[in-house]
DSSP file (Angstrom, degrees, kcal/mol; ACC not computed):
  #  RESIDUE AA STRUCTURE BP1 BP2  ACC     N-H-->O    O-->H-N    N-H-->O    O-->H-N    TCO  KAPPA ALPHA  PHI   PSI    X-CA   Y-CA   Z-CA
    1    1 A M              0   0    0      0, 0.0     2,-0.1     0, 0.0     3,-0.0   0.000 360.0 360.0 360.0 136.9  -11.0  -28.2    0.7
    2    2 A S     >  -     0   0    0      1,-0.1     4,-2.4     4,-0.0     5,-0.2  -0.366 360.0-112.4 -79.0 163.3  -14.4  -27.0    2.1
    3    3 A V  H  > S+     0   0    0      2,-0.2     4,-2.8     1,-0.2     5,-0.2   0.915 120.3  54.2 -61.3 -42.8  -14.9  -25.9    5.7
    4    4 A S  H  > S+     0   0    0      1,-0.2     4,-2.4     2,-0.2    -1,-0.2   0.923 108.5  47.9 -57.8 -45.7  -17.1  -29.0    6.1
    5    5 A Q  H  > S+     0   0    0      2,-0.2     4,-2.7     1,-0.2    -1,-0.2   0.915 111.9  50.2 -61.4 -43.5  -14.3  -31.3    4.9
    6    6 A A  H  X S+     0   0    0     -4,-2.4     4,-1.5     2,-0.2    -2,-0.2   0.917 110.2  49.6 -61.6 -43.9  -11.8  -29.5    7.2
    7    7 A L  H  <>S+     0   0    0     -4,-2.8     5,-2.7     2,-0.2     3,-0.3   0.938 112.4  47.6 -61.6 -46.3  -14.1  -29.9   10.2
    8    8 A S  H ><5S+     0   0    0     -4,-2.4     3,-1.9     1,-0.2    -2,-0.2   0.912 109.3  53.9 -60.0 -42.9  -14.6  -33.6    9.4
    9    9 A L  H 3<5S+     0   0    0     -4,-2.7    -1,-0.2     1,-0.3    -2,-0.2   0.805 106.2  53.3 -63.8 -29.1  -10.9  -34.1    9.0
   10   10 A A  T 3<5S-     0   0    0     -4,-1.5    -1,-0.3    -3,-0.3    -2,-0.2   0.356 125.4-102.8 -86.2   6.7  -10.4  -32.6   12.4
   11   11 A G  T < 5S+     0   0    0     -3,-1.9    -3,-0.2     1,-0.3     2,-0.2   0.653  81.0 126.6  83.5  16.1  -12.8  -35.0   14.0
   12   12 A L      < -     0   0    0     -5,-2.7    -1,-0.3    -6,-0.2    -2,-0.1  -0.613  61.5-119.6-104.4 166.6  -15.7  -32.7   14.3
   13   13 A C    >   -     0   0    0     -2,-0.2     3,-1.4     1,-0.2     4,-0.1  -0.872  17.6-168.8-109.1 102.7  -19.3  -33.0   13.0
   14   14 A P  G >  S+     0   0    0      0, 0.0     3,-1.4     0, 0.0     4,-0.2   0.837  86.9  60.5 -59.5 -32.8  -20.2  -30.2   10.6
   15   15 A E  G 3  S+     0   0    0      1,-0.3     3,-0.4     2,-0.1    -2,-0.0   0.764 104.5  50.6 -65.4 -24.3  -23.9  -31.2   10.7
   16   16 A G  G X  S+     0   0    0     -3,-1.4     3,-1.2     1,-0.2     4,-0.3   0.240  74.1 108.1 -98.6  13.4  -24.0  -30.4   14.5
   17   17 A I  G X  S+     0   0    0     -3,-1.4     3,-1.4     1,-0.3    -1,-0.2   0.826  71.9  61.4 -64.3 -31.1  -22.4  -27.0   14.3
   18   18 A G  G >  S+     0   0    0     -3,-0.4     3,-1.1     1,-0.3    -1,-0.3   0.784  96.1  61.0 -64.0 -27.4  -25.7  -25.3   15.2
   19   19 A R  G <  S+     0   0    0     -3,-1.2    -1,-0.3     1,-0.2    -2,-0.2   0.576  90.2  71.6 -77.1  -8.9  -25.8  -27.1   18.5
   20   20 A A  G <  S+     0   0    0     -3,-1.4    -1,-0.2    -4,-0.3    -2,-0.2   0.496  70.6 121.9 -85.3  -2.4  -22.5  -25.4   19.5
   21   21 A A    <   -     0   0    0     -3,-1.1     2,-0.3    -4,-0.1    -3,-0.0  -0.269  47.5-156.5 -62.6 144.8  -24.2  -22.0   19.9
   22   22 A R        -     0   0    0      2,-0.0     5,-0.1     5,-0.0    -2,-0.1  -0.912  25.4-101.2-123.2 151.2  -23.9  -20.4   23.3
   23   23 A A    >   -     0   0    0     -2,-0.3     3,-2.3     1,-0.1     4,-0.3  -0.537  32.3-128.2 -69.3 130.3  -26.1  -17.8   25.0
   24   24 A P  G >  S+     0   0    0      0, 0.0     3,-1.6     0, 0.0    -1,-0.1   0.835 106.3  58.9 -50.5 -38.6  -24.4  -14.4   24.7
   25   25 A Q  G 3  S+     0   0    0      1,-0.3    -2,-0.0     3,-0.0     0, 0.0   0.646  95.6  64.4 -68.8 -13.9  -24.7  -13.7   28.5
   26   26 A S  G <  S+     0   0    0     -3,-2.3     2,-0.6     2,-0.0    -1,-0.3   0.507  86.5  86.7 -86.2  -1.6  -22.6  -16.9   29.2
   27   27 A I    <   +     0   0    0     -3,-1.6     3,-0.1    -4,-0.3    -1,-0.0  -0.873  46.2 173.9-103.1 119.8  -19.6  -15.3   27.5
   28   28 A A        -     0   0    0     -2,-0.6     2,-0.3     1,-0.3    -1,-0.2   0.809  68.7 -17.4 -90.4 -34.7  -17.3  -13.2   29.6
   29   29 A A        -     0   0    0      2,-0.0     2,-0.3     0, 0.0    -1,-0.3  -0.964  57.8-148.0-161.3 167.0  -14.6  -12.6   27.0
   30   30 A Y        -     0   0    0     -2,-0.3     2,-0.5    -3,-0.1    -3,-0.0  -0.981  10.6-137.2-144.9 160.4  -13.2  -13.9   23.8
   31   31 A L        -     0   0    0     -2,-0.3     2,-0.7     2,-0.0    -2,-0.0  -0.976  14.5-151.9-118.9 126.2   -9.8  -14.2   22.1
   32   32 A E        -     0   0    0     -2,-0.5     2,-0.3     2,-0.0    -2,-0.0  -0.876  13.2-152.3-102.9 116.8   -9.6  -13.4   18.4
   33   33 A M        -     0   0    0     -2,-0.7     2,-0.3     2,-0.0    -2,-0.0  -0.655  15.0-178.5 -92.0 140.0   -6.8  -15.3   16.7
   34   34 A H        -     0   0    0     -2,-0.3     2,-0.5     0, 0.0    -2,-0.0  -0.975  26.9-127.7-136.1 150.3   -5.0  -14.0   13.6
   35   35 A I        -     0   0    0     -2,-0.3     2,-0.1     1,-0.0    -2,-0.0  -0.857  40.2-110.0 -92.8 130.4   -2.3  -15.2   11.3
   36   36 A E        -     0   0    0     -2,-0.5    -1,-0.0     1,-0.2     0, 0.0  -0.373  22.2-158.7 -61.5 136.4    0.4  -12.6   11.0
   37   37 A Q  S    S+     0   0    0     -2,-0.1    -1,-0.2     2,-0.0    -2,-0.0   0.544  71.8  55.7 -92.6  -9.2    0.4  -11.1    7.5
   38   38 A G  S    S-     0   0    0      1,-0.0     4,-0.2     0, 0.0     3,-0.2  -0.466  90.3-106.4-115.2-172.3    4.0  -10.0    7.7
   39   39 A P  S  > S+     0   0    0      0, 0.0     4,-2.6     0, 0.0     5,-0.2   0.368  82.7 104.2 -97.1   5.2    7.4  -11.6    8.4
   40   40 A C  H  > S+     0   0    0      1,-0.2     4,-2.3     2,-0.2     6,-0.2   0.899  79.6  45.2 -64.4 -47.8    8.1  -10.3   12.0
   41   41 A L  H  4>S+     0   0    0      1,-0.2     5,-2.8     2,-0.2     4,-0.3   0.932 116.9  45.8 -64.5 -42.6    7.3  -13.4   14.1
   42   42 A E  H >45S+     0   0    0     -4,-0.2     3,-1.3     3,-0.2    -1,-0.2   0.923 111.6  52.5 -63.4 -43.2    9.3  -15.7   11.8
   43   43 A H  H 3<5S+     0   0    0     -4,-2.6    -1,-0.2     1,-0.3    -2,-0.2   0.885 114.8  41.7 -56.8 -40.9   12.2  -13.2   11.7
   44   44 A D  T 3<5S-     0   0    0     -4,-2.3    -1,-0.3    -5,-0.2    -2,-0.2   0.374 109.5-123.9 -89.1   3.9   12.3  -13.1   15.5
   45   45 A D  T < 5 +     0   0    0     -3,-1.3     2,-0.4    -4,-0.3    -3,-0.2   0.863  59.6 152.0  52.9  39.9   11.7  -16.9   15.8
   46   46 A A      < -     0   0    0     -5,-2.8    -1,-0.2    -6,-0.2    -2,-0.1  -0.832  42.6-156.6-105.5 140.9    8.7  -16.2   18.0
   47   47 A A  S    S+     0   0    0     -2,-0.4     2,-0.3     1,-0.2    -1,-0.1   0.712  78.3  22.0 -82.4 -23.3    5.7  -18.5   18.2
   48   48 A L        -     0   0    0     -7,-0.1     2,-0.3     2,-0.0    -1,-0.2  -0.999  60.2-170.9-150.4 143.5    3.3  -15.9   19.3
   49   49 A G        -     0   0    0     -2,-0.3     2,-0.5    -3,-0.1    -8,-0.0  -0.937  17.3-135.5-134.4 160.4    2.8  -12.2   19.2
   50   50 A V        -     0   0    0     -2,-0.3     2,-0.4     0, 0.0    -2,-0.0  -0.970  21.0-127.1-118.4 127.0    0.3   -9.8   20.8
   51   51 A V        +     0   0    0     -2,-0.5     3,-0.1     1,-0.2    -2,-0.0  -0.571  31.2 171.3 -72.0 127.1   -1.3   -7.0   18.8
   52   52 A T        -     0   0    0     -2,-0.4     2,-0.3     1,-0.3    -1,-0.2   0.568  63.5  -1.0-111.3 -16.3   -0.7   -3.7   20.6
   53   53 A A        -     0   0    0      2,-0.0     2,-0.4     0, 0.0    -1,-0.3  -0.978  61.3-125.3-164.1 165.6   -1.9   -1.3   18.0
   54   54 A I        -     0   0    0     -2,-0.3     2,-0.1   118,-0.2    79,-0.1  -0.992  32.1-118.2-123.3 130.2   -3.4   -1.1   14.5
   55   55 A N        -     0   0    0     -2,-0.4    79,-0.2     1,-0.1     2,-0.2  -0.387  20.6-131.8 -64.7 137.9   -1.8    1.1   11.8
   56   56 A G  E     -A  133   0A   0     77,-3.1    77,-1.9    -2,-0.1     2,-0.4  -0.571  28.4-149.1 -78.3 155.3   -3.8    3.9   10.4
   57   57 A A  E     -A  132   0A   0     75,-0.2     2,-0.4    -2,-0.2    75,-0.2  -0.975  20.2-170.6-134.7 145.8   -3.8    4.0    6.5
   58   58 A R  E     -A  131   0A   0     73,-2.5    73,-2.8    -2,-0.4     2,-0.4  -0.999  11.8-168.2-127.9 131.9   -3.9    6.6    3.8
   59   59 A R  E     -AB 130 167A   0    108,-2.6   107,-3.0    -2,-0.4   108,-1.8  -0.978   6.3-174.2-124.0 136.0   -4.3    5.5    0.2
   60   60 A L  E     -AB 129 165A   0     69,-2.9    69,-2.2    -2,-0.4     2,-0.6  -0.937  24.0-141.3-129.3 149.2   -3.9    7.8   -2.8
   61   61 A N  E     -AB 128 164A   0    103,-2.9   103,-2.5    -2,-0.3     2,-0.3  -0.959  33.0-170.3-102.1 123.7   -4.4    7.6   -6.5
   62   62 A C  E     -AB 127 163A   0     65,-3.5    65,-2.4    -2,-0.6     2,-0.4  -0.833  11.1-162.6-119.1 154.1   -1.5    9.5   -8.1
   63   63 A V  E     -AB 126 162A   0     99,-2.6    99,-2.2    -2,-0.3     2,-0.5  -0.995   9.3-163.8-138.3 128.5   -0.8   10.6  -11.7
   64   64 A F  E     -AB 125 161A   0     61,-2.6    61,-2.3    -2,-0.4     2,-0.6  -0.971  17.3-164.2-105.0 124.1    2.3   11.7  -13.5
   65   65 A Q  E     +AB 124 160A   0     95,-2.8    95,-2.6    -2,-0.5    59,-0.2  -0.947  24.3 143.5-114.3 119.7    1.4   13.5  -16.7
   66   66 A G        -     0   0    0     57,-3.8     2,-0.4    -2,-0.6    15,-0.2  -0.193  53.7 -72.6-124.1-142.4    4.1   14.0  -19.3
   67   67 A T  B     -D   80   0B   0     13,-2.3    13,-0.5    55,-0.3     2,-0.1  -0.981  36.5-136.8-130.6 119.7    4.2   13.9  -23.1
   68   68 A A        +     0   0    0     -2,-0.4     2,-0.3    55,-0.1    13,-0.0  -0.440  36.7 159.1 -69.8 147.9    3.9   10.6  -25.1
   69   69 A G  E     -E  121   0C   0     52,-0.7    52,-3.3    -2,-0.1     2,-0.2  -0.984  46.2 -73.7-162.4 167.6    6.3   10.4  -28.0
   70   70 A H  E >>  -E  120   0C   0     -2,-0.3     4,-1.7    50,-0.2     3,-0.7  -0.480  36.7-138.9 -70.9 132.9    8.0    8.0  -30.3
   71   71 A A  T 34 S+     0   0    0     48,-2.6    -1,-0.1     1,-0.2    49,-0.1   0.772  98.8  45.3 -63.9 -27.6   10.8    6.1  -28.6
   72   72 A G  T 34 S+     0   0    0     47,-0.4    -1,-0.2     1,-0.1    48,-0.1   0.617 117.3  37.7 -94.2 -12.8   13.1    6.4  -31.6
   73   73 A T  T <4 S+     0   0    0     -3,-0.7    -2,-0.2     2,-0.1    -1,-0.1   0.636  90.1  86.2-116.4 -16.6   12.7   10.0  -32.6
   74   74 A V  S  < S-     0   0    0     -4,-1.7     5,-0.1     2,-0.0    -1,-0.1  -0.787  78.3-127.3 -91.5 117.8   12.4   12.1  -29.4
   75   75 A P    >   -     0   0    0      0, 0.0     3,-1.9     0, 0.0     4,-0.3  -0.242  17.8-117.4 -60.7 149.0   15.9   13.0  -28.1
   76   76 A M  G >  S+     0   0    0      1,-0.3     3,-1.0     2,-0.2    -2,-0.0   0.840 114.5  57.7 -55.7 -35.4   16.6   12.2  -24.4
   77   77 A T  G 3  S+     0   0    0      1,-0.2    -1,-0.3     3,-0.0    -3,-0.0   0.626 107.8  46.9 -74.3 -12.0   17.0   15.9  -23.6
   78   78 A Q  G <  S+     0   0    0     -3,-1.9    -1,-0.2     2,-0.0     2,-0.2   0.257  86.2 118.5-112.3  11.5   13.5   16.7  -24.9
   79   79 A R    <   -     0   0    0     -3,-1.0     2,-0.2    -4,-0.3   -11,-0.1  -0.530  44.0-168.1 -85.8 146.3   11.5   14.0  -23.2
   80   80 A Q  B     -D   67   0B   0    -13,-0.5   -13,-2.3    -2,-0.2     2,-0.7  -0.638  25.4-177.8-121.7  66.7    8.8   14.5  -20.6
   81   81 A D     >  -     0   0    0    -15,-0.2     4,-1.9     1,-0.2    42,-0.2  -0.583  18.3-167.3 -80.0 109.3    8.7   10.8  -19.6
   82   82 A A  H  > S+     0   0    0     40,-2.1     4,-2.5    -2,-0.7    -1,-0.2   0.844  88.8  53.2 -66.0 -32.6    5.9   10.2  -17.1
   83   83 A L  H  > S+     0   0    0     39,-0.4     4,-3.0     2,-0.2     5,-0.2   0.913 107.1  50.5 -70.6 -40.5    7.3    6.8  -16.3
   84   84 A A  H  > S+     0   0    0      2,-0.2     4,-2.2     1,-0.2    -2,-0.2   0.909 112.5  48.2 -60.7 -40.6   10.8    8.1  -15.6
   85   85 A A  H  X S+     0   0    0     -4,-1.9     4,-2.2     2,-0.2    -2,-0.2   0.937 112.9  47.7 -63.0 -47.5    9.3   10.7  -13.3
   86   86 A A  H  X S+     0   0    0     -4,-2.5     4,-2.6     1,-0.2    -2,-0.2   0.914 112.1  50.0 -60.7 -44.1    7.2    8.0  -11.5
   87   87 A A  H  X S+     0   0    0     -4,-3.0     4,-1.6     1,-0.2    -1,-0.2   0.905 110.1  49.6 -64.8 -40.0   10.2    5.7  -11.1
   88   88 A Q  H  X S+     0   0    0     -4,-2.2     4,-1.7    -5,-0.2    -1,-0.2   0.912 113.4  46.8 -63.9 -41.3   12.3    8.5   -9.7
   89   89 A W  H  X S+     0   0    0     -4,-2.2     4,-3.0     1,-0.2    -2,-0.2   0.865 105.8  59.2 -68.4 -36.2    9.5    9.4   -7.2
   90   90 A M  H  X S+     0   0    0     -4,-2.6     4,-1.9     1,-0.2    -1,-0.2   0.893 106.4  47.9 -62.1 -37.7    9.0    5.7   -6.3
   91   91 A V  H  X S+     0   0    0     -4,-1.6     4,-2.8     2,-0.2    -1,-0.2   0.901 111.3  50.9 -67.5 -40.1   12.7    5.5   -5.1
   92   92 A V  H  X S+     0   0    0     -4,-1.7     4,-3.1     2,-0.2     5,-0.4   0.912 107.0  54.1 -61.8 -43.1   12.2    8.7   -3.1
   93   93 A V  H  X S+     0   0    0     -4,-3.0     4,-1.9     1,-0.2     5,-0.2   0.929 111.8  44.5 -58.2 -45.0    9.1    7.3   -1.5
   94   94 A E  H  X S+     0   0    0     -4,-1.9     4,-2.3    -5,-0.2    -2,-0.2   0.938 115.9  47.1 -64.5 -45.8   11.1    4.2   -0.4
   95   95 A Q  H  X S+     0   0    0     -4,-2.8     4,-1.4     1,-0.2    -2,-0.2   0.952 113.8  45.2 -62.7 -50.2   14.1    6.3    0.8
   96   96 A L  H  < S+     0   0    0     -4,-3.1     4,-0.5     1,-0.2    -1,-0.2   0.861 113.9  49.8 -64.7 -36.3   12.2    8.9    2.8
   97   97 A T  H >< S+     0   0    0     -4,-1.9     3,-1.3    -5,-0.4    -1,-0.2   0.907 107.8  53.0 -69.1 -40.7   10.0    6.3    4.4
   98   98 A R  H 3< S+     0   0    0     -4,-2.3    -1,-0.2     1,-0.3    -2,-0.2   0.811 101.2  62.0 -61.5 -29.1   12.9    4.2    5.5
   99   99 A E  T 3< S+     0   0    0     -4,-1.4    -1,-0.3    -5,-0.2     2,-0.2   0.677  83.4 100.4 -72.1 -16.3   14.5    7.3    7.1
  100  100 A Q    <   -     0   0    0     -3,-1.3     3,-0.4    -4,-0.5    -3,-0.0  -0.497  57.9-161.5 -73.7 137.0   11.5    7.5    9.5
  101  101 A A  S    S+     0   0    0     -2,-0.2    -1,-0.1     1,-0.2    -3,-0.1   0.395  75.9  80.0 -94.4   3.5   12.1    6.1   13.0
  102  102 A S  S    S-     0   0    0     36,-0.1    32,-0.5    33,-0.0    33,-0.2   0.189 108.7-102.2-101.1  17.4    8.4    5.8   13.8
  103  103 A G        +     0   0    0     -3,-0.4    -2,-0.1     1,-0.2     2,-0.1   0.698  64.6 159.9  75.1  17.6    7.6    2.5   12.0
  104  104 A L        -     0   0    0     -7,-0.2     2,-0.3    29,-0.1    29,-0.2  -0.410  19.5-164.9 -71.1 150.3    5.9    4.2    9.0
  105  105 A V  E     -C  132   0A   0     27,-2.2    27,-2.7    -2,-0.1     2,-0.3  -0.974   7.9-170.0-134.8 151.1    5.6    2.2    5.8
  106  106 A A  E     -C  131   0A   0     -2,-0.3     2,-0.4    25,-0.2    25,-0.2  -0.999   4.4-172.9-143.3 140.3    4.7    3.2    2.3
  107  107 A T  E     -C  130   0A   0     23,-2.5    23,-2.6    -2,-0.3     2,-0.8  -0.996  22.5-151.7-138.1 131.9    3.9    1.1   -0.8
  108  108 A I  E     +C  129   0A   0     -2,-0.4    21,-0.2    21,-0.2     3,-0.1  -0.919  29.5 170.7 -92.2 109.4    3.4    1.8   -4.4
  109  109 A G  E     +     0   0A   0     -2,-0.8     2,-0.4    19,-0.7    -1,-0.1   0.746  53.4  31.8 -99.5 -26.8    1.1   -1.1   -5.2
  110  110 A M  E     -     0   0A   0     18,-0.4    18,-1.6     2,-0.0     2,-0.4  -0.986  56.2-176.7-137.5 147.1   -0.2   -0.5   -8.7
  111  111 A L  E     -C  127   0A   0     -2,-0.4     2,-0.4    16,-0.2    16,-0.2  -0.985   0.7-178.5-144.1 127.9    1.3    1.1  -11.8
  112  112 A Q  E     -C  126   0A   0     14,-2.9    14,-2.5    -2,-0.4     2,-0.4  -0.986   9.1-160.4-131.1 125.0   -0.4    1.8  -15.1
  113  113 A C  E     -C  125   0A   0     -2,-0.4    12,-0.2    12,-0.2    -2,-0.0  -0.845  19.2-121.6-106.1 140.2    1.4    3.3  -18.1
  114  114 A A  E    S+C  124   0A   0     10,-2.8    10,-1.9    -2,-0.4     9,-1.9  -0.987  90.0  12.9-128.5 140.9   -0.3    4.9  -21.1
  115  115 A P  S    S-     0   0    0      0, 0.0    -1,-0.2     0, 0.0    -2,-0.1  -0.995  88.0-154.0 -79.5  -8.2   -0.4    4.5  -24.0
  116  116 A G        +     0   0    0      1,-0.3     2,-0.4     4,-0.2    -2,-0.1   0.876  39.7 136.6  82.0  37.5    1.4    1.3  -23.0
  117  117 A A    >   -     0   0    0      3,-0.2     3,-1.5     1,-0.1    -1,-0.3  -0.908  59.3-127.0-117.1 146.5    3.4    0.4  -26.2
  118  118 A A  T 3  S+     0   0    0     -2,-0.4    -1,-0.1     1,-0.3    -2,-0.0   0.782 109.7  43.8 -61.6 -27.7    7.0   -0.8  -26.2
  119  119 A N  T 3  S+     0   0    0      2,-0.1   -48,-2.6   -48,-0.0     2,-0.4   0.079  98.9  85.5-109.0  24.6    8.0    2.0  -28.7
  120  120 A V  E <  S-E   70   0C   0     -3,-1.5    -3,-0.2   -50,-0.2   -50,-0.2  -0.989  76.9-124.2-130.3 131.7    6.2    4.9  -27.1
  121  121 A I  E     -E   69   0C   0    -52,-3.3   -52,-0.7    -2,-0.4     2,-0.1  -0.566  44.9-104.7 -67.0 126.0    7.5    7.1  -24.2
  122  122 A P        -     0   0    0      0, 0.0   -40,-2.1     0, 0.0   -39,-0.4  -0.346  34.9-173.3 -58.7 127.2    4.8    7.0  -21.5
  123  123 A G  S    S+     0   0    0     -9,-1.9   -57,-3.8     1,-0.3     2,-0.3   0.674  71.6  25.7 -91.4 -22.5    2.7   10.1  -21.4
  124  124 A E  E     -AC  65 114A   0    -10,-1.9   -10,-2.8   -59,-0.2     2,-0.4  -0.995  59.8-172.0-146.8 136.5    0.8    9.2  -18.4
  125  125 A V  E     -AC  64 113A   0    -61,-2.3   -61,-2.6    -2,-0.3     2,-0.4  -0.993   6.1-165.7-130.5 125.6    1.4    7.0  -15.4
  126  126 A R  E     +AC  63 112A   0    -14,-2.5   -14,-2.9    -2,-0.4     2,-0.3  -0.916  19.9 163.3-107.1 133.5   -1.2    6.2  -12.8
  127  127 A L  E     -AC  62 111A   0    -65,-2.4   -65,-3.5    -2,-0.4     2,-0.4  -0.971  31.2-124.3-147.1 161.6   -0.1    4.6   -9.5
  128  128 A T  E     -A   61   0A   0    -18,-1.6   -19,-0.7    -2,-0.3     2,-0.5  -0.854  14.4-160.1-107.3 143.7   -1.3    4.0   -6.0
  129  129 A L  E     -AC  60 108A   0    -69,-2.2   -69,-2.9    -2,-0.4     2,-0.5  -0.994   5.3-171.8-122.6 125.7    0.4    5.1   -2.8
  130  130 A D  E     -AC  59 107A   0    -23,-2.6   -23,-2.5    -2,-0.5     2,-0.4  -0.978   6.8-177.0-116.6 118.6   -0.5    3.4    0.5
  131  131 A V  E     -AC  58 106A   0    -73,-2.8   -73,-2.5    -2,-0.5     2,-0.3  -0.973   4.5-179.1-121.6 131.6    1.1    5.0    3.6
  132  132 A R  E     +AC  57 105A   0    -27,-2.7   -27,-2.2    -2,-0.4     2,-0.3  -0.955  10.9 141.7-133.5 148.9    0.6    3.5    7.1
  133  133 A G  E     -A   56   0A   0    -77,-1.9   -77,-3.1    -2,-0.3   -29,-0.1  -0.973  48.7-116.0-174.0 165.1    1.6    4.3   10.6
  134  134 A L  S    S+     0   0    0    -32,-0.5     2,-0.5    -2,-0.3   -80,-0.1   0.793  96.0  58.2 -79.0 -30.8    0.5    4.3   14.2
  135  135 A E     >  -     0   0    0    -33,-0.2     4,-2.4     1,-0.1     5,-0.2  -0.902  68.1-149.4-115.2 123.5    0.6    8.0   14.9
  136  136 A E  H  > S+     0   0    0     -2,-0.5     4,-3.0     1,-0.2     5,-0.2   0.861  95.4  53.2 -59.2 -41.1   -1.5   10.5   12.8
  137  137 A T  H  > S+     0   0    0      1,-0.2     4,-2.3     2,-0.2    -1,-0.2   0.932 112.9  43.5 -62.5 -45.7    0.9   13.4   13.0
  138  138 A A  H  > S+     0   0    0      2,-0.2     4,-2.3     1,-0.2    -1,-0.2   0.887 114.8  50.2 -66.4 -39.0    3.9   11.4   11.8
  139  139 A L  H  X S+     0   0    0     -4,-2.4     4,-2.4     2,-0.2    -2,-0.2   0.939 112.0  47.0 -64.5 -47.7    1.8    9.8    9.1
  140  140 A A  H  X S+     0   0    0     -4,-3.0     4,-2.4     1,-0.2    -2,-0.2   0.887 112.8  50.0 -62.9 -40.3    0.4   13.2    7.9
  141  141 A A  H  X S+     0   0    0     -4,-2.3     4,-2.3    -5,-0.2    -1,-0.2   0.926 111.8  47.3 -66.0 -43.1    4.0   14.7    7.9
  142  142 A L  H  X S+     0   0    0     -4,-2.3     4,-2.8     2,-0.2    -2,-0.2   0.944 112.3  50.0 -61.4 -47.4    5.4   11.8    5.9
  143  143 A L  H  X S+     0   0    0     -4,-2.4     4,-2.6     1,-0.2     5,-0.2   0.917 110.6  49.2 -59.8 -46.2    2.6   12.0    3.4
  144  144 A A  H  X S+     0   0    0     -4,-2.4     4,-2.1     1,-0.2    -1,-0.2   0.903 112.5  49.1 -59.6 -42.5    3.0   15.8    2.9
  145  145 A N  H  X S+     0   0    0     -4,-2.3     4,-2.1     2,-0.2    -2,-0.2   0.911 110.5  49.5 -65.3 -43.0    6.7   15.3    2.4
  146  146 A L  H  X S+     0   0    0     -4,-2.8     4,-2.0     1,-0.2    -2,-0.2   0.909 112.4  47.9 -62.3 -42.7    6.2   12.5   -0.2
  147  147 A L  H  X S+     0   0    0     -4,-2.6     4,-2.0     2,-0.2    -1,-0.2   0.871 109.1  53.3 -68.8 -35.4    3.6   14.6   -2.1
  148  148 A S  H  X S+     0   0    0     -4,-2.1     4,-2.1    -5,-0.2    -1,-0.2   0.903 109.6  48.6 -63.1 -40.1    5.9   17.6   -2.1
  149  149 A H  H  X S+     0   0    0     -4,-2.1     4,-2.8     2,-0.2     5,-0.2   0.866 106.1  57.3 -68.0 -34.8    8.7   15.4   -3.6
  150  150 A G  H  X S+     0   0    0     -4,-2.0     4,-2.2     1,-0.2    -2,-0.2   0.908 108.8  46.9 -59.4 -42.1    6.3   14.1   -6.2
  151  151 A E  H  X S+     0   0    0     -4,-2.0     4,-2.5     2,-0.2    -2,-0.2   0.917 112.1  49.7 -64.1 -43.9    5.7   17.7   -7.3
  152  152 A Q  H  X S+     0   0    0     -4,-2.1     4,-2.5     2,-0.2    -2,-0.2   0.924 111.6  48.0 -63.3 -45.5    9.4   18.5   -7.3
  153  153 A V  H  X S+     0   0    0     -4,-2.8     4,-1.4     1,-0.2    -1,-0.2   0.943 113.1  48.2 -61.3 -47.5   10.2   15.4   -9.4
  154  154 A A  H  <>S+     0   0    0     -4,-2.2     5,-3.4    -5,-0.2     4,-0.3   0.915 112.1  48.5 -58.1 -45.6    7.5   16.2  -11.9
  155  155 A Q  H ><5S+     0   0    0     -4,-2.5     3,-1.3     1,-0.2    -1,-0.2   0.918 109.0  52.8 -64.5 -42.6    8.5   19.8  -12.2
  156  156 A A  H 3<5S+     0   0    0     -4,-2.5    -1,-0.2     1,-0.3    -2,-0.2   0.787 114.5  43.6 -62.6 -28.3   12.2   18.9  -12.8
  157  157 A R  T 3<5S-     0   0    0     -4,-1.4    -1,-0.3    -3,-0.3    -2,-0.2   0.313 117.4-108.2-102.9   7.2   11.2   16.5  -15.6
  158  158 A G  T < 5S+     0   0    0     -3,-1.3    -3,-0.2    -4,-0.3     2,-0.2   0.798  81.0 118.2  72.8  27.4    8.6   18.8  -17.3
  159  159 A C      < -     0   0    0     -5,-3.4     2,-0.3    -6,-0.2    -1,-0.2  -0.626  61.1-119.9-115.4 175.3    5.7   16.8  -16.1
  160  160 A R  E     -B   65   0A   0    -95,-2.6   -95,-2.8    -2,-0.2     2,-0.4  -0.898  20.3-156.8-114.9 149.2    2.6   17.4  -13.9
  161  161 A F  E     +B   64   0A   0     -2,-0.3     2,-0.3   -97,-0.2   -97,-0.2  -0.990  12.7 175.3-129.4 133.6    1.8   15.5  -10.7
  162  162 A E  E     -B   63   0A   0    -99,-2.2   -99,-2.6    -2,-0.4     2,-0.3  -0.977   5.7-172.1-133.3 149.4   -1.6   15.0   -9.1
  163  163 A A  E     -B   62   0A   0     -2,-0.3     2,-0.4  -101,-0.2  -101,-0.2  -0.994   1.6-172.6-142.2 135.8   -2.7   13.0   -6.0
  164  164 A E  E     -B   61   0A   0   -103,-2.5  -103,-2.9    -2,-0.3     2,-0.3  -0.994  26.4-124.2-131.1 127.2   -6.1   12.3   -4.7
  165  165 A E  E     +B   60   0A   0     -2,-0.4  -105,-0.3  -105,-0.2     3,-0.1  -0.539  29.3 173.8 -72.7 128.3   -6.8   10.5   -1.5
  166  166 A S  E     +     0   0A   0   -107,-3.0     2,-0.3    -2,-0.3  -106,-0.2   0.545  69.7  29.6-108.7 -12.0   -9.0    7.4   -2.0
  167  167 A H  E     +B   59   0A   0   -108,-1.8  -108,-2.6     2,-0.1    -1,-0.3  -0.901  60.1 147.2-152.2 119.1   -8.9    6.0    1.6
  168  168 A C        -     0   0    0     -2,-0.3  -110,-0.2  -110,-0.2  -112,-0.0  -0.798  37.0-138.2-151.0 104.5   -8.5    8.0    4.8
  169  169 A P        -     0   0    0      0, 0.0     3,-0.1     0, 0.0    -2,-0.1  -0.293  22.7-120.3 -61.3 148.6  -10.2    6.8    7.9
  170  170 A D  S    S+     0   0    0      1,-0.2     2,-0.4     2,-0.1     0, 0.0   0.873  93.7  13.7 -59.7 -37.0  -11.8    9.5   10.0
  171  171 A A              0   0    0      1,-0.1    -1,-0.2   -35,-0.0    -3,-0.0  -0.999 360.0 360.0-143.7 143.5   -9.7    8.7   13.0
  172  172 A L              0   0    0     -2,-0.4  -118,-0.2    -3,-0.1    -1,-0.1   0.440 360.0 360.0 -92.6 360.0   -6.6    6.6   13.6
């Protein structure tokens, strides 16, 4: 449905929208309405919520580099499986973030395996990490902890781990 159709359906005249303009000096304040993007209001059976803060966000592009190999011929004890390393770290990301009492959240949103064949041990995994929170110090501490664990997981599995920040606002 177009905006014009929605306006008409609501009993308004889309052609007259320009006549609704108001002089800026006649406006003392405004209320900006948003639809909640999460489940909190519904969970609390609340009809309305008030935004009290906005989460700061850090987004990173991460890579686990291992060694690709044939799925049928490389023994389990000799694998440097980048996907297994990434999967282990993803669980750590979830666990460590849940342990935080400060409302921090972390999400692995994208995952790409190379070479990407059913019968090949992944030699490289690229993934994104999105970490958010209200307080910069807690956010930075969690991020440092997560990245340290990424290094530890990679080292234990004979892989390499790299992370590059792709989004970091100047100030939270």
